[in-house]
C-alpha positions in Angstrom: 99.6 112.3 96.1 97.4 110.5 93.5 99.0 107.2 94.4 98.3 107.7 98.1 94.6 108.3 97.2 94.5 105.2 95.1 96.0 103.2 97.9 93.5 104.5 100.4 90.6 103.8 98.0 91.8 100.2 97.6 92.1 99.7 101.3 88.7 101.1 102.0 87.2 98.9 99.2 88.8 95.8 100.7 87.4 96.7 104.2 84.0 97.4 102.8 84.0 93.9 101.1 85.0 92.2 104.4 82.5 94.1 106.5 79.7 93.4 103.9 80.0 89.6 104.3 77.8 88.0 106.9 79.1 85.2 109.1 76.8 82.8 107.2 78.1 84.0 103.8 81.7 83.6 105.1 80.8 80.0 106.2 79.4 79.3 102.7 82.5 80.7 101.0 84.9 78.8 103.2 83.1 75.5 103.5 80.5 74.7 100.8 81.3 73.5 97.4 78.2 72.0 95.9 78.2 70.4 93.5 81.9 69.6 94.0 84.1 71.5 91.6 85.4 68.9 89.2 87.4 70.9 86.7 90.4 70.9 89.0 93.1 68.2 89.0 92.3 66.0 92.0 95.7 66.5 93.6 95.4 70.3 93.4 91.8 70.6 94.7 92.6 71.9 98.1 95.3 74.5 97.0 93.1 75.7 94.2 89.8 76.0 96.2 91.4 77.5 99.3 93.0 80.2 97.1 89.9 80.7 94.9 87.7 81.1 98.0 90.2 83.5 99.7 90.8 81.1 102.6 94.5 81.3 101.9 96.3 84.3 100.4 99.8 85.3 99.5 101.7 86.7 102.5 99.4 85.1 105.1 100.1 81.9 107.0 98.6 78.7 105.6 95.5 77.5 107.3 96.3 74.2 108.9 93.0 72.5 107.8 89.8 73.3 106.0 86.8 71.2 105.0 84.6 71.6 102.0 81.1 70.1 102.1 79.7 68.8 98.8 76.0 69.1 99.8 73.4 71.8 99.3 73.6 74.7 101.8 70.0 74.0 102.8 71.2 70.7 104.3 73.6 72.5 106.5 71.0 75.0 107.5 68.7 72.1 108.4 71.4 70.9 110.8 70.7 74.0 112.9 67.2 72.5 113.7 68.8 69.4 115.3 69.2 69.2 119.1 72.6 70.5 120.0 75.2 68.3 121.7 76.8 69.0 125.1 79.1 71.5 123.5 76.3 73.4 121.8 77.1 72.2 118.2 74.5 70.8 115.8 75.2 67.7 113.6 73.7 66.8 110.3 71.4 63.9 110.6 73.0 62.0 107.7 76.6 61.8 106.5 77.5 64.0 103.5 80.3 64.0 101.0 83.2 66.2 101.9 86.8 67.0 101.2 89.1 67.4 104.2 92.2 69.4 103.4 95.2 69.2 105.7 98.4 71.1 105.5 101.3 68.9 104.5 104.1 69.2 107.0 104.2 71.8 109.8 105.4 74.9 107.9 102.6 77.4 107.7 104.5 79.8 105.4 103.3 79.9 101.7 103.3 78.3 99.3 100.7 76.1 101.0 100.5 72.4 100.1 97.6 70.3 101.2 96.6 66.6 101.4 93.0 66.0 100.4 90.8 63.2 101.7 87.3 62.3 100.4 85.0 61.3 103.2 81.3 60.6 104.0 80.9 62.2 107.5 78.4 64.0 109.6 79.2 67.7 109.9 79.1 69.6 113.2 78.3 73.3 113.0 77.8 76.2 115.3 74.6 78.1 114.5 73.5 81.7 114.9 69.9 82.8 114.2 69.2 79.4 112.6 72.2 79.6 110.2 75.5 77.7 110.3 78.4 80.1 111.0 81.2 77.8 112.0 82.3 74.3 111.0 83.2 72.7 114.3 84.3 69.4 112.8 83.1 66.1 111.3 82.6 62.6 112.5 82.2 59.3 110.9 78.8 57.6 111.0 78.4 54.9 113.6 79.5 51.4 112.4 
């Protein structure tokens, strides 16, 4: 009976943590790494960061892609003041450093292995109440 109580306590604590995170906080956890974490071996950056930020987890399918932006959160918040495009997304006025992580192969079963690309792109976000809550994509600056 004690083990059942402990199990329920752990489940409730996990649910409370998930409920307590706002959409903006989730966006920051999943997409902002400023300044860029440098203590990680370059070829392991995506796997390490996705696990550390709880974007991937044992027993769950691998996320096909994720982007980490290496700019202050304030610059992404400022994007929400930009005029939205036809799809309702806001873009950063200037390109920013980012790491685009893409799953290697098509198998989404762990262990997850990613390919990382360093880019300087504009970032498109969906905003709610003036805060970014979804990274909708990136695009290269005009040539």
